[in-house]
C-alpha positions in Angstrom: -119.5 -16.0 27.4 -121.2 -12.7 26.9 -120.9 -10.7 23.6 -119.3 -7.8 25.5 -116.6 -10.1 26.9 -115.9 -11.6 23.5 -115.5 -8.1 22.1 -112.9 -7.2 24.7 -110.9 -10.4 24.1 -111.0 -9.7 20.4 -109.8 -6.2 20.8 -107.0 -7.3 23.2 -105.8 -9.9 20.6 -105.7 -7.3 17.9 -103.7 -5.0 20.1 -101.2 -7.8 20.9 -100.8 -8.6 17.2 -100.3 -5.0 16.4 -97.6 -4.6 19.1 -95.8 -7.8 17.8 -95.9 -6.5 14.2 -94.5 -3.1 15.3 -91.7 -4.9 17.3 -90.8 -7.0 14.3 -90.8 -3.9 12.0 -88.6 -2.1 14.5 -86.2 -5.0 14.5 -85.9 -5.0 10.7 -85.5 -1.2 10.7 -82.6 -1.4 13.3 -81.0 -4.2 11.3 -81.2 -2.2 8.1 -79.9 1.0 9.8 -76.9 -0.9 11.2 -76.2 -2.5 7.8 -76.3 0.9 6.1 -74.2 2.5 8.7 -71.6 -0.2 8.4 -71.5 0.2 4.6 -71.3 3.9 5.0 -68.3 3.5 7.4 -66.6 1.2 5.0 -67.1 3.5 2.0 -66.7 6.9 3.6 -63.5 8.8 2.6 -60.3 8.4 4.6 -59.8 10.9 7.4 -57.4 13.8 6.9 -53.7 13.0 6.3 -51.0 15.4 7.1 -47.8 15.2 5.0 -44.8 16.9 6.6 -42.0 17.8 4.2 -38.6 18.7 5.5 -35.0 18.8 4.3 -32.1 16.8 5.9 -31.5 19.6 8.4 -35.1 19.2 9.7 -36.2 22.5 8.1 -39.6 22.7 6.5 -39.7 22.9 2.7 -42.3 25.6 2.3 -42.3 25.7 -1.6 -42.9 21.9 -2.1 -45.8 20.7 -4.1 -47.4 17.2 -4.5 -49.0 15.9 -7.7 -51.0 12.8 -7.3 -51.2 10.3 -10.2 -55.0 9.8 -10.2 -56.2 13.4 -10.1 -55.3 16.6 -11.9 -55.0 18.7 -8.7 -51.7 19.9 -7.3 -51.3 20.4 -3.5 -48.9 23.1 -2.2 -47.2 23.1 1.2 -48.0 25.8 3.8 -45.6 27.9 5.8 -44.8 24.9 8.0 -44.0 22.6 5.1 -47.1 20.5 5.6 -49.8 19.5 3.1 -53.2 18.4 4.5 -55.2 15.9 2.5 -59.0 15.8 3.3 -61.8 13.6 2.0 -59.5 11.1 0.4 -61.4 8.5 -1.5 -58.6 6.0 -1.2 -56.2 5.0 1.5 -53.4 4.6 -1.1 -51.5 7.7 -2.2 -49.2 7.6 -5.3 -47.6 10.6 -7.0 -44.5 12.8 -6.7 -43.1 15.6 -4.5 -41.4 18.5 -6.2 -39.5 21.4 -4.7 -37.0 23.9 -6.3 -33.4 22.9 -5.5 -34.4 19.4 -4.3 -34.5 16.1 -6.0 -37.9 14.8 -6.9 -39.4 12.2 -4.6 -41.8 9.5 -5.6 -44.8 9.2 -3.2 -46.2 5.7 -2.8 -47.7 5.0 0.6 -50.7 3.5 2.3 -52.4 5.8 4.7 -51.8 4.3 8.2 -54.8 3.2 10.2 -53.9 5.2 13.3 -51.2 7.8 12.7 -52.2 10.4 10.2 -48.9 12.2 10.1 -46.4 11.1 7.4 -42.9 12.6 7.2 -41.0 13.0 4.0 -37.3 14.1 3.8 -36.0 15.9 0.7 -32.4 16.0 -0.4 -30.8 18.9 -2.2 -30.3 18.5 -5.9 -26.6 18.2 -6.8 -25.2 20.4 -9.5 -24.2 18.6 -12.7 -20.5 18.7 -13.5 -19.3 16.3 -16.2 -15.7 17.1 -16.2 -13.4 17.5 -13.2 -13.8 20.7 -11.2 -11.0 23.0 -12.5 -10.4 24.1 -8.9 -9.3 20.5 -8.1 -6.7 20.5 -10.9 -3.0 20.8 -10.2 -1.7 24.3 -10.8 0.6 23.1 -13.6 -2.3 21.3 -15.5 -4.2 23.0 -18.3 -7.8 24.1 -17.5 -10.5 21.7 -18.6 -14.0 22.6 -19.9 -16.9 21.8 -17.6 -20.7 21.8 -17.8 -23.4 23.4 -15.6 -27.1 22.6 -15.6 -29.5 24.7 -13.6 -33.3 24.2 -13.0 -36.0 26.6 -12.1 -38.0 24.1 -10.1 -41.7 23.6 -10.9 -43.4 26.9 -11.8 -47.2 27.3 -12.1 -48.9 28.3 -15.3 -51.7 30.9 -15.6 -55.3 29.9 -14.9 -57.5 28.8 -17.8 -56.2 30.2 -21.0 -54.2 32.9 -19.3 -50.4 33.1 -19.2 -48.4 33.2 -16.0 -46.1 36.1 -15.3 -42.5 35.9 -16.6 -40.1 33.6 -14.7 -36.4 34.2 -14.8 -33.5 31.7 -14.8 -29.8 32.7 -14.6 -26.8 30.7 -15.5 -24.0 30.4 -12.9 -21.2 32.9 -13.5 -18.0 31.4 -15.0 -15.2 30.4 -12.7 -12.0 32.4 -12.9 -10.3 31.8 -16.3 -13.5 30.6 -18.0 -16.2 31.9 -20.2 -19.5 30.6 -21.5 -19.4 28.9 -24.9 -22.3 30.7 -26.6 -22.6 28.0 -29.3 -23.5 25.3 -26.7 -26.4 27.0 -24.8 -29.4 24.7 -24.4 -32.7 25.5 -22.7 -35.9 23.6 -22.5 -39.1 23.1 -20.4 -40.2 19.8 -18.8 -43.4 18.9 -17.2 -46.8 20.1 -18.6 -45.4 22.4 -21.3 -42.5 22.6 -23.8 -40.8 25.7 -24.9 -42.9 27.9 -27.3 -45.7 25.4 -27.3 -48.4 27.0 -25.1 -45.5 28.8 -23.5 -42.9 31.4 -24.3 -39.1 31.0 -23.8 -36.8 33.9 -24.5 -33.0 34.0 -24.2 -32.9 37.7 -23.3 -29.2 37.8 -22.5 -26.3 35.7 -23.8 -22.7 36.8 -23.2 -19.4 35.1 -22.3 -20.1 35.9 -18.6 -23.9 35.9 -18.3 -26.9 34.0 -19.7 -30.5 34.9 -18.7 -33.7 33.0 -19.7 -37.2 34.3 -19.4 -40.2 32.0 -19.7 -44.0 32.1 -19.0 -46.6 29.4 -19.1 -50.2 29.3 -20.5 -52.8 27.5 -18.5 -55.3 24.8 -19.6 -58.8 26.0 -20.3 -60.1 22.5 -20.7 -59.9 21.7 -17.0 -63.2 21.8 -15.2 -61.8 23.4 -12.1 -59.5 26.4 -12.7 -56.0 25.5 -11.4 -52.4 25.9 -12.6 -50.3 23.3 -14.3 -46.6 23.0 -13.5 -43.5 23.1 -15.7 -39.8 23.4 -15.0 -37.1 25.3 -17.1 -33.7 23.8 -17.6 -30.6 25.7 -18.7 -27.5 23.8 -19.7 -24.2 25.5 -20.6 -20.6 24.6 -21.4 -17.8 26.6 -19.8 -14.4 26.8 -21.6 -11.1 28.3 -20.8 -10.6 31.8 -22.0 -8.3 31.8 -25.0 -4.7 31.8 -23.8 -5.6 31.1 -20.2 -4.5 27.5 -20.3 -1.1 28.4 -21.8 -0.5 31.0 -19.1 -1.6 28.5 -16.3 0.7 25.8 -17.6 3.8 28.0 -17.6 
């Protein structure tokens, strides 16, 4: 065997070894890519979830908000009563839905694997009435005191250390033959703030026929991302028969 032929065989062998090494390396690369792609798929955020919030009549609740337990952000409904969640890091949502005039709803659901539209129905908040409605009394029965409680619904604070604008809450007007007991007026804030603690509550009008509460809320400067916090004002009043009305009604 000549030296030239030996050199050709040696070069061909080296080429075959090089090709085999490249194929093996390519196989490992593909395997690693698939493994990384699978891990990325498992760990990537959940796709968008649309929460549709309506009342019992099927009407969208456009002023609803959602507060999730594990983050500080608050999500507000749009003009169609929907809230779109994107880039969720978990498939489990837990929190609460708030809307003025409606009962609070606890949100505890697992994002479905296929359908991304979740419907929530809110029910209107009943008015509080401890005693019997005087309108339901027999005409020859004396009038009985009753209680009303009104709520503002969640209201946003200012951003950072700023205050919000003034919010207003009115008491229901007394029913015929009744007046407001001015000694029993109670007002408070629930949620993020309490009255006159990083907030201001002012009873600007209090008469036997009308009560009006103003309040405003200071934001939280310690939050990294500027956003409002939410609080709700509560006004509770006793209504009593006007002096002498019960005697006239019973005669």
